[in-house]
N, CA and C atoms as an extended XYZ file, in Angstrom:
597
Properties=species:S:1:pos:R:3:atomname:S:1:resname:S:1:resid:I:1 pbc="F F F"
N         4.148      -10.581       -2.077 N   MET     1
C         4.257      -11.018       -0.692 CA  MET     1
C         2.903      -11.409       -0.123 C   MET     1
N         1.849      -10.659       -0.483 N   GLY     2
C         0.534      -10.970        0.053 CA  GLY     2
C        -0.543      -10.055       -0.481 C   GLY     2
N        -1.786      -10.437       -0.196 N   GLU     3
C        -2.953       -9.679       -0.642 CA  GLU     3
C        -3.940       -9.572        0.507 C   GLU     3
N        -4.626       -8.453        0.587 N   THR     4
C        -5.664       -8.256        1.596 CA  THR     4
C        -6.884       -7.634        0.929 C   THR     4
N        -8.039       -8.262        1.103 N   PHE     5
C        -9.302       -7.680        0.638 CA  PHE     5
C       -10.443       -8.205        1.498 C   PHE     5
N       -11.323       -7.310        1.957 N   PRO     6
C       -11.220       -5.853        1.828 CA  PRO     6
C       -10.430       -5.270        2.987 C   PRO     6
N        -9.857       -4.105        2.757 N   THR     7
C        -9.284       -3.310        3.833 CA  THR     7
C        -9.841       -1.899        3.692 C   THR     7
N       -10.195       -1.294        4.803 N   THR     8
C       -10.764        0.061        4.764 CA  THR     8
C        -9.831        1.083        5.408 C   THR     8
N        -8.596        0.674        5.760 N   VAL     9
C        -7.683        1.593        6.434 CA  VAL     9
C        -6.416        1.872        5.631 C   VAL     9
N        -6.307        1.300        4.448 N   ASN    10
C        -5.105        1.469        3.632 CA  ASN    10
C        -5.370        2.180        2.309 C   ASN    10
N        -6.578        2.648        2.132 N   GLY    11
C        -6.954        3.327        0.899 CA  GLY    11
C        -8.439        3.640        0.952 C   GLY    11
N        -8.942        4.389       -0.031 N   PRO    12
C       -10.351        4.810       -0.005 CA  PRO    12
C       -11.322        3.641       -0.148 C   PRO    12
N       -12.397        3.674        0.637 N   GLY    13
C       -13.453        2.672        0.530 CA  GLY    13
C       -12.949        1.284        0.864 C   GLY    13
N       -13.536        0.287        0.189 N   LYS    14
C       -13.069       -1.091        0.349 CA  LYS    14
C       -11.945       -1.311       -0.649 C   LYS    14
N       -10.737       -1.261       -0.146 N   SER    15
C        -9.564       -1.331       -1.009 CA  SER    15
C        -9.026       -2.753       -1.089 C   SER    15
N        -8.498       -3.100       -2.258 N   TYR    16
C        -7.753       -4.337       -2.433 CA  TYR    16
C        -6.283       -3.953       -2.307 C   TYR    16
N        -5.584       -4.550       -1.339 N   MET    17
C        -4.193       -4.178       -1.088 CA  MET    17
C        -3.271       -5.332       -1.441 C   MET    17
N        -2.214       -5.006       -2.190 N   ILE    18
C        -1.186       -6.008       -2.456 CA  ILE    18
C         0.148       -5.509       -1.909 C   ILE    18
N         0.937       -6.440       -1.370 N   HIS    19
C         2.282       -6.148       -0.878 CA  HIS    19
C         3.277       -6.848       -1.787 C   HIS    19
N         4.200       -6.087       -2.362 N   LEU    20
C         5.248       -6.660       -3.188 CA  LEU    20
C         6.475       -6.943       -2.324 C   LEU    20
N         7.180       -8.024       -2.624 N   GLN    21
C         8.318       -8.456       -1.828 CA  GLN    21
C         9.588       -7.752       -2.264 C   GLN    21
N        10.404       -7.338       -1.288 N   GLY    22
C        11.727       -6.801       -1.565 CA  GLY    22
C        11.852       -5.310       -1.321 C   GLY    22
N        12.769       -4.938       -0.423 N   CYS    23
C        13.047       -3.517       -0.160 CA  CYS    23
C        14.469       -3.408        0.386 C   CYS    23
N        15.217       -2.424       -0.109 N   ASN    24
C        16.582       -2.220        0.372 CA  ASN    24
C        16.761       -0.867        1.062 C   ASN    24
N        15.669       -0.230        1.465 N   LEU    25
C        15.749        1.102        2.056 CA  LEU    25
C        15.999        1.070        3.565 C   LEU    25
N        15.557        0.011        4.229 N   GLY    26
C        15.913       -0.223        5.633 CA  GLY    26
C        15.418        0.817        6.629 C   GLY    26
N        14.194        1.293        6.478 N   CYS    27
C        13.661        2.281        7.433 CA  CYS    27
C        13.548        1.663        8.826 C   CYS    27
N        14.087        2.350        9.834 N   LYS    28
C        14.012        1.854       11.202 CA  LYS    28
C        12.563        1.796       11.664 C   LYS    28
N        12.221        0.713       12.350 N   GLN    29
C        10.875        0.453       12.864 CA  GLN    29
C         9.830        0.385       11.748 C   GLN    29
N        10.256       -0.062       10.581 N   CYS    30
C         9.322       -0.337        9.481 CA  CYS    30
C         8.239       -1.291        9.973 C   CYS    30
N         6.998       -1.077        9.518 N   PHE    31
C         5.890       -1.926        9.969 CA  PHE    31
C         5.890       -3.269        9.249 C   PHE    31
N         6.616       -3.371        8.125 N   ASN    32
C         6.646       -4.621        7.362 CA  ASN    32
C         8.081       -5.099        7.107 C   ASN    32
N         8.894       -5.301        8.148 N   PRO    33
C        10.280       -5.723        7.903 CA  PRO    33
C        10.381       -7.085        7.210 C   PRO    33
N         9.338       -7.906        7.340 N   GLU    34
C         9.330       -9.202        6.668 CA  GLU    34
C         9.278       -9.042        5.151 C   GLU    34
N         8.970       -7.836        4.683 N   SER    35
C         8.894       -7.581        3.236 CA  SER    35
C        10.244       -7.190        2.650 C   SER    35
N        11.273       -7.041        3.473 N   TRP    36
C        12.565       -6.565        2.980 CA  TRP    36
C        13.286       -7.593        2.113 C   TRP    36
N        13.200       -8.849        2.476 N   SER    37
C        13.983       -9.891        1.813 CA  SER    37
C        13.678       -9.956        0.315 C   SER    37
N        14.725      -10.171       -0.488 N   PHE    38
C        14.550      -10.342       -1.928 CA  PHE    38
C        14.440      -11.820       -2.307 C   PHE    38
N        14.422      -12.679       -1.299 N   LYS    39
C        14.233      -14.100       -1.573 CA  LYS    39
C        12.814      -14.293       -2.096 C   LYS    39
N        12.688      -14.925       -3.244 N   ILE    40
C        11.379      -15.076       -3.880 CA  ILE    40
C        10.533      -16.058       -3.090 C   ILE    40
N         9.402      -15.575       -2.601 N   LYS    41
C         8.463      -16.439       -1.898 CA  LYS    41
C         7.447      -17.008       -2.871 C   LYS    41
N         7.047      -16.168       -3.831 N   LYS    42
C         6.016      -16.581       -4.774 CA  LYS    42
C         6.086      -15.686       -6.008 C   LYS    42
N         6.240      -16.287       -7.171 N   ASN    43
C         6.146      -15.528       -8.418 CA  ASN    43
C         4.676      -15.408       -8.795 C   ASN    43
N         4.254      -14.214       -9.160 N   VAL    44
C         2.852      -13.979       -9.485 CA  VAL    44
C         2.765      -13.416      -10.895 C   VAL    44
N         1.919      -14.009      -11.717 N   ASN    45
C         1.669      -13.488      -13.055 CA  ASN    45
C         0.840      -12.215      -12.918 C   ASN    45
N         1.345      -11.103      -13.463 N   THR    46
C         0.686       -9.813      -13.276 CA  THR    46
C        -0.739       -9.796      -13.841 C   THR    46
N        -0.949      -10.470      -14.959 N   GLU    47
C        -2.280      -10.457      -15.569 CA  GLU    47
C        -3.268      -11.306      -14.771 C   GLU    47
N        -2.809      -12.447      -14.245 N   GLU    48
C        -3.683      -13.270      -13.401 CA  GLU    48
C        -4.045      -12.527      -12.114 C   GLU    48
N        -3.067      -11.836      -11.536 N   LEU    49
C        -3.329      -11.044      -10.337 CA  LEU    49
C        -4.335       -9.939      -10.644 C   LEU    49
N        -4.148       -9.252      -11.748 N   ALA    50
C        -5.065       -8.175      -12.133 CA  ALA    50
C        -6.482       -8.700      -12.317 C   ALA    50
N        -6.627       -9.829      -13.002 N   ASP    51
C        -7.955      -10.417      -13.214 CA  ASP    51
C        -8.615      -10.781      -11.884 C   ASP    51
N        -7.825      -11.331      -10.959 N   ARG    52
C        -8.357      -11.714       -9.646 CA  ARG    52
C        -8.836      -10.479       -8.879 C   ARG    52
N        -8.064       -9.416       -8.939 N   ILE    53
C        -8.444       -8.183       -8.243 CA  ILE    53
C        -9.725       -7.600       -8.833 C   ILE    53
N        -9.793       -7.493      -10.146 N   ILE    54
C       -10.976       -6.926      -10.808 CA  ILE    54
C       -12.224       -7.741      -10.492 C   ILE    54
N       -12.083       -9.065      -10.380 N   ALA    55
C       -13.224       -9.937      -10.073 CA  ALA    55
C       -13.849       -9.617       -8.716 C   ALA    55
N       -13.061       -9.046       -7.801 N   HIS    56
C       -13.578       -8.676       -6.480 CA  HIS    56
C       -14.274       -7.310       -6.481 C   HIS    56
N       -14.135       -6.552       -7.563 N   ALA    57
C       -14.759       -5.225       -7.713 CA  ALA    57
C       -14.502       -4.304       -6.516 C   ALA    57
N       -13.235       -4.099       -6.154 N   PRO    58
C       -12.956       -3.194       -5.027 CA  PRO    58
C       -13.177       -1.731       -5.406 C   PRO    58
N       -13.337       -0.887       -4.379 N   ASP    59
C       -13.462        0.552       -4.611 CA  ASP    59
C       -12.145        1.153       -5.079 C   ASP    59
N       -11.036        0.624       -4.541 N   SER    60
C        -9.725        1.178       -4.868 CA  SER    60
C        -8.683        0.071       -4.810 C   SER    60
N        -7.508        0.384       -5.325 N   LEU    61
C        -6.372       -0.532       -5.280 CA  LEU    61
C        -5.235        0.165       -4.554 C   LEU    61
N        -4.627       -0.540       -3.588 N   THR    62
C        -3.479       -0.024       -2.857 CA  THR    62
C        -2.298       -0.969       -3.085 C   THR    62
N        -1.169       -0.408       -3.497 N   ILE    63
C         0.036       -1.189       -3.763 CA  ILE    63
C         1.114       -0.749       -2.781 C   ILE    63
N         1.626       -1.717       -2.022 N   SER    64
C         2.619       -1.408       -1.002 CA  SER    64
C         3.757       -2.408       -1.110 C   SER    64
N         4.598       -2.441       -0.100 N   GLY    65
C         5.748       -3.335       -0.168 CA  GLY    65
C         6.081       -3.940        1.157 C   GLY    65
N         7.344       -4.187        1.138 N   GLY    66
C         8.454       -3.951        0.235 CA  GLY    66
C         8.410       -2.584       -0.453 C   GLY    66
N         9.117       -2.530       -1.573 N   GLU    67
C         9.178       -1.293       -2.357 CA  GLU    67
C         8.715       -1.562       -3.779 C   GLU    67
N         7.476       -1.107       -4.115 N   PRO    68
C         6.922       -1.379       -5.449 CA  PRO    68
C         7.788       -0.906       -6.610 C   PRO    68
N         8.481        0.226       -6.442 N   PHE    69
C         9.234        0.782       -7.568 CA  PHE    69
C        10.550        0.052       -7.834 C   PHE    69
N        10.906       -0.919       -6.988 N   LEU    70
C        12.030       -1.791       -7.307 CA  LEU    70
C        11.619       -2.838       -8.335 C   LEU    70
N        10.321       -2.903       -8.622 N   GLN    71
C         9.785       -3.773       -9.674 CA  GLN    71
C         9.008       -2.907      -10.671 C   GLN    71
N         9.602       -1.791      -11.077 N   SER    72
C         8.850       -0.781      -11.834 CA  SER    72
C         8.367       -1.270      -13.195 C   SER    72
N         9.130       -2.107      -13.891 N   ALA    73
C         8.687       -2.586      -15.216 CA  ALA    73
C         7.463       -3.495      -15.100 C   ALA    73
N         7.478       -4.544      -14.248 N   PRO    74
C         6.248       -5.341      -14.095 CA  PRO    74
C         5.109       -4.548      -13.453 C   PRO    74
N         5.450       -3.560      -12.604 N   LEU    75
C         4.416       -2.708      -12.009 CA  LEU    75
C         3.686       -1.938      -13.105 C   LEU    75
N         4.429       -1.375      -14.044 N   LEU    76
C         3.807       -0.645      -15.158 CA  LEU    76
C         2.957       -1.584      -16.011 C   LEU    76
N         3.467       -2.768      -16.310 N   HIS    77
C         2.690       -3.736      -17.103 CA  HIS    77
C         1.385       -4.083      -16.392 C   HIS    77
N         1.471       -4.309      -15.102 N   PHE    78
C         0.298       -4.630      -14.268 CA  PHE    78
C        -0.739       -3.511      -14.335 C   PHE    78
N        -0.297       -2.274      -14.155 N   LEU    79
C        -1.220       -1.130      -14.177 CA  LEU    79
C        -1.838       -0.937      -15.561 C   LEU    79
N        -1.036       -1.106      -16.598 N   LYS    80
C        -1.557       -0.977      -17.972 CA  LYS    80
C        -2.624       -2.033      -18.246 C   LYS    80
N        -2.345       -3.255      -17.829 N   TYR    81
C        -3.291       -4.352      -18.056 CA  TYR    81
C        -4.593       -4.078      -17.313 C   TYR    81
N        -4.502       -3.634      -16.067 N   LEU    82
C        -5.705       -3.323      -15.286 CA  LEU    82
C        -6.581       -2.291      -15.993 C   LEU    82
N        -5.943       -1.329      -16.634 N   HIS    83
C        -6.657       -0.219      -17.278 CA  HIS    83
C        -6.926       -0.462      -18.758 C   HIS    83
N        -6.609       -1.646      -19.252 N   GLY    84
C        -6.779       -1.913      -20.675 CA  GLY    84
C        -5.959       -0.982      -21.538 C   GLY    84
N        -4.827       -0.509      -21.004 N   GLY    85
C        -3.938        0.374      -21.751 CA  GLY    85
C        -4.354        1.832      -21.780 C   GLY    85
N        -5.504        2.163      -21.190 N   ASP    86
C        -6.011        3.535      -21.207 CA  ASP    86
C        -6.070        4.075      -19.777 C   ASP    86
N        -5.217        5.046      -19.425 N   PRO    87
C        -5.202        5.574      -18.055 CA  PRO    87
C        -6.559        6.102      -17.576 C   PRO    87
N        -7.422        6.484      -18.517 N   ASN    88
C        -8.740        7.014      -18.142 CA  ASN    88
C        -9.776        5.910      -17.919 C   ASN    88
N        -9.378        4.667      -18.133 N   ASN    89
C       -10.287        3.528      -18.000 CA  ASN    89
C       -10.010        2.787      -16.687 C   ASN    89
N       -10.042        3.512      -15.574 N   CYS    90
C        -9.702        2.924      -14.277 CA  CYS    90
C       -10.841        2.017      -13.798 C   CYS    90
N       -10.543        0.758      -13.470 N   PRO    91
C       -11.591       -0.158      -13.009 CA  PRO    91
C       -11.999        0.069      -11.544 C   PRO    91
N       -11.313        1.010      -10.882 N   PHE    92
C       -11.579        1.273       -9.465 CA  PHE    92
C       -12.145        2.678       -9.308 C   PHE    92
N       -13.411        2.804       -8.903 N   PRO    93
C       -14.028        4.132       -8.843 CA  PRO    93
C       -13.340        5.105       -7.889 C   PRO    93
N       -12.579        4.562       -6.909 N   ARG    94
C       -11.890        5.451       -5.970 CA  ARG    94
C       -10.370        5.391       -6.125 C   ARG    94
N        -9.928        4.906       -7.283 N   GLY    95
C        -8.551        5.100       -7.699 CA  GLY    95
C        -7.507        4.104       -7.241 C   GLY    95
N        -6.246        4.476       -7.545 N   VAL    96
C        -5.067        3.657       -7.265 CA  VAL    96
C        -4.085        4.457       -6.417 C   VAL    96
N        -3.637        3.847       -5.327 N   LEU    97
C        -2.686        4.469       -4.405 CA  LEU    97
C        -1.465        3.558       -4.291 C   LEU    97
N        -0.273        4.147       -4.311 N   ILE    98
C         0.964        3.380       -4.127 CA  ILE    98
C         1.743        3.974       -2.953 C   ILE    98
N         2.247        3.094       -2.085 N   TYR    99
C         3.191        3.503       -1.041 CA  TYR    99
C         4.603        3.245       -1.552 C   TYR    99
N         5.463        4.260       -1.494 N   SER   100
C         6.850        4.100       -1.894 CA  SER   100
C         7.762        4.776       -0.884 C   SER   100
N         8.867        4.122       -0.574 N   GLY   101
C         9.864        4.729        0.299 CA  GLY   101
C        10.782        5.687       -0.435 C   GLY   101
N        10.686        5.727       -1.767 N   PHE   102
C        11.507        6.654       -2.537 CA  PHE   102
C        10.894        8.054       -2.509 C   PHE   102
N        11.750        9.056       -2.454 N   TYR   103
C        11.297       10.439       -2.564 CA  TYR   103
C        11.042       10.756       -4.040 C   TYR   103
N        10.253       11.781       -4.278 N   GLU   104
C         9.881       12.118       -5.653 CA  GLU   104
C        11.109       12.375       -6.531 C   GLU   104
N        12.128       13.012       -5.964 N   GLU   105
C        13.325       13.294       -6.762 CA  GLU   105
C        14.068       12.009       -7.162 C   GLU   105
N        13.849       10.928       -6.406 N   GLU   106
C        14.424        9.629       -6.778 CA  GLU   106
C        13.530        8.929       -7.804 C   GLU   106
N        12.216        9.043       -7.616 N   LEU   107
C        11.274        8.398       -8.529 CA  LEU   107
C        11.396        8.936       -9.952 C   LEU   107
N        11.583       10.236      -10.089 N   ILE   108
C        11.594       10.830      -11.431 CA  ILE   108
C        12.795       10.373      -12.258 C   ILE   108
N        13.793        9.775      -11.621 N   LYS   109
C        14.958        9.259      -12.349 CA  LYS   109
C        14.711        7.855      -12.904 C   LYS   109
N        13.592        7.239      -12.512 N   MET   110
C        13.296        5.876      -12.949 CA  MET   110
C        12.599        5.901      -14.308 C   MET   110
N        13.017        5.013      -15.198 N   THR   111
C        12.548        4.998      -16.583 CA  THR   111
C        11.030        4.940      -16.699 C   THR   111
N        10.391        4.088      -15.886 N   GLU   112
C         8.941        3.870      -16.024 CA  GLU   112
C         8.092        4.864      -15.239 C   GLU   112
N         8.727        5.712      -14.431 N   TYR   113
C         7.961        6.528      -13.471 CA  TYR   113
C         6.885        7.402      -14.116 C   TYR   113
N         7.245        8.168      -15.134 N   GLN   114
C         6.275        9.100      -15.726 CA  GLN   114
C         5.070        8.362      -16.295 C   GLN   114
N         5.302        7.192      -16.864 N   GLU   115
C         4.179        6.431      -17.418 CA  GLU   115
C         3.338        5.818      -16.297 C   GLU   115
N         3.999        5.330      -15.249 N   ILE   116
C         3.253        4.801      -14.089 CA  ILE   116
C         2.347        5.886      -13.518 C   ILE   116
N         2.854        7.107      -13.465 N   LEU   117
C         2.087        8.226      -12.909 CA  LEU   117
C         0.784        8.469      -13.661 C   LEU   117
N         0.724        8.062      -14.922 N   GLN   118
C        -0.502        8.208      -15.711 CA  GLN   118
C        -1.628        7.312      -15.171 C   GLN   118
N        -1.243        6.205      -14.519 N   TYR   119
C        -2.211        5.195      -14.078 CA  TYR   119
C        -2.473        5.236      -12.570 C   TYR   119
N        -1.909        6.228      -11.894 N   VAL   120
C        -1.965        6.283      -10.434 CA  VAL   120
C        -2.588        7.610      -10.004 C   VAL   120
N        -3.353        7.564       -8.914 N   ASP   121
C        -3.960        8.796       -8.405 CA  ASP   121
C        -3.084        9.492       -7.375 C   ASP   121
N        -2.431        8.706       -6.520 N   VAL   122
C        -1.542        9.314       -5.521 CA  VAL   122
C        -0.482        8.307       -5.090 C   VAL   122
N         0.721        8.834       -4.838 N   ILE   123
C         1.817        8.046       -4.280 CA  ILE   123
C         2.187        8.657       -2.937 C   ILE   123
N         2.189        7.841       -1.886 N   VAL   124
C         2.729        8.262       -0.598 CA  VAL   124
C         4.233        8.020       -0.707 C   VAL   124
N         5.008        9.105       -0.709 N   SER   125
C         6.410        9.052       -1.124 CA  SER   125
C         7.356        9.450        0.005 C   SER   125
N         8.419        8.660        0.178 N   GLY   126
C         9.478        9.018        1.128 CA  GLY   126
C         9.705        7.960        2.192 C   GLY   126
N        10.929        7.937        2.720 N   ARG   127
C        11.287        6.987        3.772 CA  ARG   127
C        10.435        7.220        5.014 C   ARG   127
N        10.120        6.144        5.722 N   PHE   128
C         9.496        6.278        7.030 CA  PHE   128
C        10.571        6.672        8.023 C   PHE   128
N        10.325        7.748        8.778 N   ASP   129
C        11.247        8.225        9.815 CA  ASP   129
C        10.490        8.229       11.134 C   ASP   129
N        10.781        7.255       11.990 N   VAL   130
C        10.031        7.087       13.233 CA  VAL   130
C        10.143        8.313       14.136 C   VAL   130
N        11.225        9.088       14.023 N   SER   131
C        11.380       10.287       14.848 CA  SER   131
C        10.452       11.410       14.403 C   SER   131
N         9.841       11.247       13.206 N   LYS   132
C         8.919       12.267       12.685 CA  LYS   132
C         7.518       11.684       12.500 C   LYS   132
N         7.179       10.677       13.307 N   ARG   133
C         5.904        9.954       13.189 CA  ARG   133
C         4.725       10.904       13.319 C   ARG   133
N         3.738       10.761       12.428 N   VAL   134
C         2.489       11.535       12.490 CA  VAL   134
C         1.315       10.569       12.426 C   VAL   134
N         0.154       11.048       12.840 N   TYR   135
C        -1.017       10.181       12.939 CA  TYR   135
C        -2.267       10.790       12.300 C   TYR   135
N        -2.079       11.713       11.348 N   ASP   136
C        -3.249       12.426       10.840 CA  ASP   136
C        -3.574       12.140        9.375 C   ASP   136
N        -2.861       11.183        8.752 N   SER   137
C        -3.146       10.876        7.355 CA  SER   137
C        -2.507        9.545        7.012 C   SER   137
N        -2.583        9.135        5.745 N   LEU   138
C        -1.911        7.912        5.328 CA  LEU   138
C        -0.408        8.117        5.179 C   LEU   138
N         0.044        9.341        5.403 N   ILE   139
C         1.475        9.610        5.546 CA  ILE   139
C         1.862        9.194        6.952 C   ILE   139
N         2.964        8.456        7.089 N   SER   140
C         3.369        7.927        8.394 CA  SER   140
C         4.350        8.820        9.134 C   SER   140
N         5.141        9.622        8.396 N   SER   141
C         6.072       10.544        9.046 CA  SER   141
C         6.109       11.849        8.256 C   SER   141
N         6.390       12.940        8.962 N   SER   142
C         6.193       14.278        8.381 CA  SER   142
C         7.135       14.586        7.220 C   SER   142
N         8.187       13.807        7.030 N   ASN   143
C         9.096       14.021        5.897 CA  ASN   143
C         8.544       13.450        4.597 C   ASN   143
N         7.477       12.660        4.676 N   GLN   144
C         6.890       12.074        3.477 CA  GLN   144
C         5.955       13.064        2.784 C   GLN   144
N         5.685       12.798        1.514 N   ASN   145
C         4.815       13.677        0.725 CA  ASN   145
C         3.795       12.873       -0.053 C   ASN   145
N         2.740       13.546       -0.463 N   LEU   146
C         1.774       12.979       -1.398 CA  LEU   146
C         2.127       13.479       -2.791 C   LEU   146
N         2.386       12.551       -3.702 N   VAL   147
C         2.644       12.905       -5.098 CA  VAL   147
C         1.375       12.558       -5.867 C   VAL   147
N         0.728       13.562       -6.427 N   TRP   148
C        -0.547       13.354       -7.100 CA  TRP   148
C        -0.326       12.957       -8.558 C   TRP   148
N        -1.052       11.946       -8.987 N   GLY   149
C        -0.978       11.478      -10.359 CA  GLY   149
C        -1.791       12.358      -11.285 C   GLY   149
N        -1.998       11.876      -12.493 N   LYS   150
C        -2.692       12.658      -13.513 CA  LYS   150
C        -4.206       12.692      -13.301 C   LYS   150
N        -4.725       11.645      -12.614 N   ARG   151
C        -6.169       11.595      -12.366 CA  ARG   151
C        -6.481       12.176      -10.996 C   ARG   151
N        -7.780       12.339      -10.712 N   LYS   152
C        -8.186       12.882       -9.416 CA  LYS   152
C        -9.290       12.026       -8.785 C   LYS   152
N        -9.189       10.689       -8.944 N   LEU   153
C       -10.206        9.821       -8.348 CA  LEU   153
C       -10.068        9.762       -6.833 C   LEU   153
N        -8.855        9.956       -6.335 N   ILE   154
C        -8.617       10.015       -4.891 CA  ILE   154
C        -8.505       11.476       -4.500 C   ILE   154
N        -9.281       11.854       -3.495 N   LYS   155
C        -9.277       13.239       -3.008 CA  LYS   155
C        -8.401       13.334       -1.757 C   LYS   155
N        -8.023       14.553       -1.414 N   GLU   156
C        -7.177       14.743       -0.241 CA  GLU   156
C        -7.838       14.208        1.029 C   GLU   156
N        -9.159       14.381        1.126 N   GLU   157
C        -9.856       13.886        2.327 CA  GLU   157
C        -9.842       12.356        2.421 C   GLU   157
N        -9.619       11.681        1.274 N   ASP   158
C        -9.547       10.216        1.270 CA  ASP   158
C        -8.297        9.688        1.952 C   ASP   158
N        -7.266       10.524        2.073 N   VAL   159
C        -6.016       10.071        2.670 CA  VAL   159
C        -5.778       10.684        4.044 C   VAL   159
N        -6.829       11.283        4.613 N   CYS   160
C        -6.746       11.839        5.964 CA  CYS   160
C        -7.162       10.784        6.984 C   CYS   160
N        -6.649       10.926        8.175 N   ASN   161
C        -6.948       10.050        9.313 CA  ASN   161
C        -6.261        8.694        9.173 C   ASN   161
N        -5.953        8.114       10.309 N   GLN   162
C        -5.322        6.805       10.350 CA  GLN   162
C        -6.105        5.903       11.278 C   GLN   162
N        -6.111        4.641       10.951 N   SER   163
C        -6.740        3.641       11.800 CA  SER   163
C        -6.092        2.302       11.502 C   SER   163
N        -6.588        1.264       12.114 N   TYR   164
C        -6.036       -0.069       11.875 CA  TYR   164
C        -7.166       -1.083       11.899 C   TYR   164
N        -6.871       -2.267       11.369 N   GLU   165
C        -7.832       -3.374       11.364 CA  GLU   165
C        -7.128       -4.627       11.861 C   GLU   165
N        -7.897       -5.481       12.495 N   ILE   166
C        -7.432       -6.830       12.806 CA  ILE   166
C        -8.275       -7.757       11.957 C   ILE   166
N        -7.637       -8.438       11.016 N   ILE   167
C        -8.346       -9.295       10.063 CA  ILE   167
C        -8.119      -10.748       10.450 C   ILE   167
N        -9.211      -11.481       10.607 N   VAL   168
C        -9.128      -12.897       10.935 CA  VAL   168
C        -9.079      -13.684        9.632 C   VAL   168
N        -7.980      -14.419        9.422 N   GLU   169
C        -7.809      -15.237        8.231 CA  GLU   169
C        -7.678      -16.703        8.633 C   GLU   169
N        -7.756      -17.588        7.657 N   GLU   170
C        -7.627      -19.023        7.939 CA  GLU   170
C        -6.284      -19.350        8.568 C   GLU   170
N        -5.247      -18.621        8.171 N   THR   171
C        -3.902      -18.902        8.671 CA  THR   171
C        -3.557      -18.134        9.945 C   THR   171
N        -4.456      -17.292       10.422 N   GLY   172
C        -4.187      -16.527       11.636 CA  GLY   172
C        -4.745      -15.121       11.542 C   GLY   172
N        -4.162      -14.221       12.311 N   LEU   173
C        -4.612      -12.830       12.357 CA  LEU   173
C        -3.647      -11.933       11.605 C   LEU   173
N        -4.196      -10.890       10.995 N   LYS   174
C        -3.361       -9.910       10.312 CA  LYS   174
C        -3.712       -8.535       10.874 C   LYS   174
N        -2.694       -7.821       11.354 N   LEU   175
C        -2.867       -6.446       11.812 CA  LEU   175
C        -2.404       -5.548       10.681 C   LEU   175
N        -3.283       -4.688       10.194 N   THR   176
C        -2.928       -3.822        9.075 CA  THR   176
C        -3.426       -2.408        9.333 C   THR   176
N        -2.864       -1.484        8.607 N   GLY   177
C        -3.235       -0.082        8.799 CA  GLY   177
C        -2.145        0.645        9.556 C   GLY   177
N        -2.556        1.564       10.410 N   PHE   178
C        -1.620        2.447       11.092 CA  PHE   178
C        -1.852        2.425       12.599 C   PHE   178
N        -1.352        1.403       13.293 N   PRO   179
C        -1.534        1.352       14.752 CA  PRO   179
C        -0.635        2.356       15.460 C   PRO   179
N        -1.132        2.886       16.578 N   HIS   180
C        -0.353        3.789       17.424 CA  HIS   180
C         0.396        2.938       18.442 C   HIS   180
N         1.533        2.407       18.052 N   GLU   181
C         2.302        1.540       18.928 CA  GLU   181
C         1.406        0.404       19.444 C   GLU   181
N         1.792       -0.237       20.522 N   TRP   182
C         0.943       -1.256       21.151 CA  TRP   182
C         0.165       -0.582       22.268 C   TRP   182
N        -0.791        0.279       21.902 N   ASN   183
C        -1.524        0.985       22.938 CA  ASN   183
C        -2.638        0.121       23.522 C   ASN   183
N        -3.287        0.643       24.547 N   LYS   184
C        -4.316       -0.125       25.260 CA  LYS   184
C        -5.465       -0.530       24.348 C   LYS   184
N        -5.793        0.334       23.377 N   GLU   185
C        -6.911        0.042       22.470 CA  GLU   185
C        -6.605       -1.192       21.609 C   GLU   185
N        -5.398       -1.252       21.048 N   ILE   186
C        -5.033       -2.399       20.217 CA  ILE   186
C        -4.961       -3.667       21.056 C   ILE   186
N        -4.352       -3.569       22.232 N   ILE   187
C        -4.229       -4.737       23.116 CA  ILE   187
C        -5.621       -5.261       23.489 C   ILE   187
N        -6.543       -4.336       23.747 N   LYS   188
C        -7.914       -4.731       24.088 CA  LYS   188
C        -8.590       -5.409       22.891 C   LYS   188
N        -8.427       -4.835       21.679 N   ASP   189
C        -9.031       -5.422       20.474 CA  ASP   189
C        -8.487       -6.821       20.199 C   ASP   189
N        -7.176       -6.980       20.370 N   LEU   190
C        -6.570       -8.293       20.150 CA  LEU   190
C        -7.057       -9.308       21.180 C   LEU   190
N        -7.240       -8.846       22.398 N   LYS   191
C        -7.706       -9.748       23.465 CA  LYS   191
C        -9.093      -10.293       23.141 C   LYS   191
N        -9.924       -9.462       22.494 N   LEU   192
C       -11.275       -9.888       22.124 CA  LEU   192
C       -11.266      -11.056       21.136 C   LEU   192
N       -10.188      -11.152       20.338 N   VAL   193
C       -10.108      -12.271       19.386 CA  VAL   193
C        -9.127      -13.341       19.855 C   VAL   193
N        -8.771      -13.269       21.156 N   GLY   194
C        -7.999      -14.350       21.763 CA  GLY   194
C        -6.489      -14.226       21.689 C   GLY   194
N        -5.989      -12.995       21.441 N   VAL   195
C        -4.531      -12.804       21.365 CA  VAL   195
C        -4.061      -11.991       22.560 C   VAL   195
N        -3.115      -12.544       23.298 N   GLU   196
C        -2.521      -11.834       24.446 CA  GLU   196
C        -1.185      -11.260       24.035 C   GLU   196
N        -0.974       -9.971       24.314 N   ILE   197
C         0.291       -9.300       24.032 CA  ILE   197
C         1.092       -9.202       25.321 C   ILE   197
N         2.336       -9.686       25.266 N   LYS   198
C         3.214       -9.604       26.440 CA  LYS   198
C         4.306       -8.599       26.146 C   LYS   198
N         4.524       -7.661       27.058 N   ASN   199
C         5.588       -6.650       26.878 CA  ASN   199
C         6.917       -7.219       27.344 C   ASN   199
């Protein structure tokens, strides 16, 4: 669906973030409802994408959606290629983070899950529930959990605190991260770059 680099609010350090298209979980007030559609916008070769990401030398890699685990076979191929087939050969000094709307008990039923876990440092796991919204970590609602992978490149303190960024791109502005609704701070920041929000 898209790529963002650098982002400092979606993973440790300067993270390279990719959004995969397609999700059927339907969380109310999802921040990326445009990612739900399974209509193919762009097919991406996993190895070309991996090479492009490595060329930017990011501190970490963040994979979001849509729902990444609905593409678990190409996701595993992508992660293996990035690591040269060796989970201990991570090209990102601050690790790999995946956002998934699936709970751990659902993930463990997926064929590729255990192998994917070898190449991942942490998965933010579980449906977003707006009635349980929290603002103290990269977890968005209190029903979600952190599932730790086999490596420890990402520390617990790396996933604490929430913030947001407004990124100016050639095609327009991108709001990413974890905004606290449309509060006065965000409205003020957007106004500085020429965007007026009307309620």
